N, C-alpha and C positions, 0 to 999 in steps of 0.2 A: 710750303708748310702743310703737313698732313692734317687730315680732319678727323680721323678715327680716334676713339677714346678707348684706351686699354686699361683694364682694372688693375689696381694695386691693393693687396698682393695679387700676383698672377697665378691662377690655378696651374697645376702641372698638365702636360699633354695627356697623361693617362686619365686625369680627372675630366678633362674636356672630352676625351673620347667616350668615357662612360656616360656623360650627359648626352652626347650625340646619339650613342647607341640606344639609350632610353627614349630619346625623341623619335627614333625610327620605329620603335616597337609598340604593340598594342593597337587599338582601334585608331586608325588614321596617324598622321604625322604631326608632331608638335613643331610647327614652323617657327613659332615664337622662340622656342629654346634654341633652335638652329641659328636664328638671327643673333640671339644673345651671346652665343659662343663664337661663331665665326665672324660676326660683324664687329667684334671687339678684339681681334687679334691681327697682328701685323704679318707680313709675308713669311718671315722666319718662323714665327710661332705657328702659322697655318701649315707650313711644310712639316714641322715636327708633329703636329696633330695628325696629318695624313700618314706619315711614316709610322707613328705609334698605332694608329687605327688598323693599319695593315698587319702589324705585328700581333696585335691583340685578337683580331677577329678574322684574319686571313681573307680579307676582302678589301677592295679599293674603296676609299671614302668617296671619290668622285663617282664611281659606279653606283654606290648606294644613294648618293644625292640624286643622280640621274633617274633612278627608279622611284624614289620617294616624292620628288617634287615635280612641278609641271609649269609650263608656260614661261612668261618673262621672268618670274621669280626664280625658276630653276636655272635659266640661262645666266642670270645675274650672279646667283650663288656659286655656280660652277666656275664661271669666269673668275670670281673672287678667290675661290678655293685653290685654283691652279697656281703652280709656281709662276711668278710673273713672266719669266723668260719663256716658259712653255705657252703661257696664255698669249703673249704677243707673237710667238711663232705661229700659233694657230690662227690668230687674227690676220697675220700677213699672208698666210696660205689661202684664206678664204676671202680676203678683202679686195676692194678696189685699190688702184694705184694710189689714190689720195690718202687712204688709210695707211698704206705702207710708208708714204712720205711723212705722215703724221707720227708714226712710230719712230722712224729714223731721225727726224728733226727735233723731237721733243724728249728723247731719251739720252741718258749718259752714255759715253763710250763703253764703259764697263757693262752696262745693261745690254747694249747692242751686241757685244761679243757673246754674251750669254744667250741672247735670242738666236744668233746665228748657229751656235752650238746646239741649242734645243731644236732648231729647224732641221739640221743635219740628222740628229738622232731620231726625230719623228718621221721624216720623209725620205731619208737616204739620198739626199742631194742638198746642195747648198742653196741658201736663200738667193744669192746672186745669180746662180744658174737658172732658177725658176723665173726670176724677174726677167732675165735676159731672154729666156725661151719665149715668154709671153710677148715680149717686145718684137722678137724676130718673127714670130708667127704673124703678128699684125703687119709687119713690114712686107713679108713675102706674100701674104694673101691679098694685100691691097696694091702691090707694085704693078704699074703698067705705064706705058709711054703714050702720049698724045702729041701729034705733030702740030706745032703752033708757030706763028711768026715771032717767036721770042727765043732766047737762048736757054734751052732746057738744062744744059750742063751747068750754067750759072745758077739756075733755079734750084737744082738738086744740091749743089755745093752749099748754097746759102741756107737751104732747108736743114742741112746737116749742122751748120753753124747755129741755126735757131735751136736745134735740139740740144746743143751744148750750151744754151743760154747766152750766146754771143749775139745779141740782137741789135744793139743801138747803132752800130756802124751800118748794118744793112738797111735799117729803117730810115736812116738819115741820108743815105746816098743813092737810093734807088727810087725811080718814079713809081707811081701807083700801079701802072700796068705790069711792070716787072715784079713788083711786090705781090700782086694777085697771083701770078704764075708761081712765084716762090711759095706762097701759102698753099696753093693747090698741090705743088710738089711735096711739101711737107706732109700733107694729108695722105698722099699716095704712098709715101715711103714709110710713114709711121702709123698709119691707120687711124689717126685722130685729127680733128680740126685744130688749127693753130690756137684757137681760143681755149681749148682744153689744156694745152701746154701752159698757156699763160695762167690759167686757174691753178694748175699744179705748182707752178713756180711761186705764185702768190701764197699758196698753202705752206710751202717750204719756208719762205721768208717769214711768214707770220708765226709759224711754230717755233722758229729759232729766236725771233726777236721778242715775242711776248706770248709764251705758251698759255698763260692764264687767260689772256684775252681771247686767244684762239678757241680754247675749250669752253669758255663762257659762250662764245658764238655757236659752237657745236650744240651745246645744251639748249640755247635759245631756239636755234633752227629746228631742233628735234621736237619741240613742244608747241610751236606756233602753227596756226592754220588748223585744218581739219584733221583730227587724229594726232597720235604721238608716234614718233620714230623711236620705238623702244630700243632697237639695236644701237643706235647712235647715242641715245641717252645713257644706256647701260655702259657702253664702252667708255664714254667720257668720265663718268663718275667712278667706275671700278678702277680704271687705269690711273686716275689722278688722286684717288683718296689718300694714298700714302706719299704723295709727292707735293702737290701744291693746290689741293682742292679748297683750302681756306682762302688762298689768293683768288681762285676762280670765283668763289662766293662773293668776295668783295668786288671783283670786276663785274659780276652779274648784278650786284647791288640788291641781293635778296638774302635773307637768313635761311630760307628753305627753298630749294630750287624746284622741287617736284611735287609738293603737297597737293596742288590743285590739278595735276596732270597725270597722276598715277593712282592706283588704288590697291587695297588688300596687302598681302604679304610682300608683294613686289615694292609697293610704296614704303612699307615699314623698313624693308632692308636697305633701300636707297637712302632713306632718311637717317638710318643708323650710320651708314658710311659718311654721309654729309656732316654729321656731328651737330 
């Protein structure tokens, strides 16, 4: 269930563009007006606003936001203003593998197709090719043999099976000495300890089974301890505001997720999306 609140009646894209243009002009930027307009529009409406802004003023709305705003507030607003498929394509390009799994496992098939198309358009290669290239670089750069009194062929074959998530048979039929060599072989072949694979597998299962619970944990982890992980907090709220942020709020058991952990225009914008 989405959390954003859209006005009724809805202003036209032209009227919204005029308000944004006015917010950009004069001494300083009217951040509150930007939040009032963009923070209360869904993806289709924001896309129309961007298209209309380009037609009216012959400049990109994203570029203007980039020049007018700053800090975490700018990052959040631009992420929100982008077409969702383009946004997720950019996240996938820049993100760790765990965030790619997050996108893949918590999105609809239709959205994933749009993300893949946007990725090709932005970067002139497929998302699959880039992910595979990263994995192959890790495999080649870390690949080496050590002669041990164990069967390295079995270890490599079973490391491959682990990479394909076929683990139970191996874990239940090999002794701990052979398993240690298999785990070492996995790390040599794929450039990551086996524990990281288990973490990624857990992320995938969690995103598929209960995305609201997963993103509640992303938000919780981003604000506990010393300092706030603004990138994770922004990603979780911006990407789920039109999908299931109401459910995330219930899972988190708070009516306002970020009031005590953020400040200024950044806080005001996130609170607007939270609803």
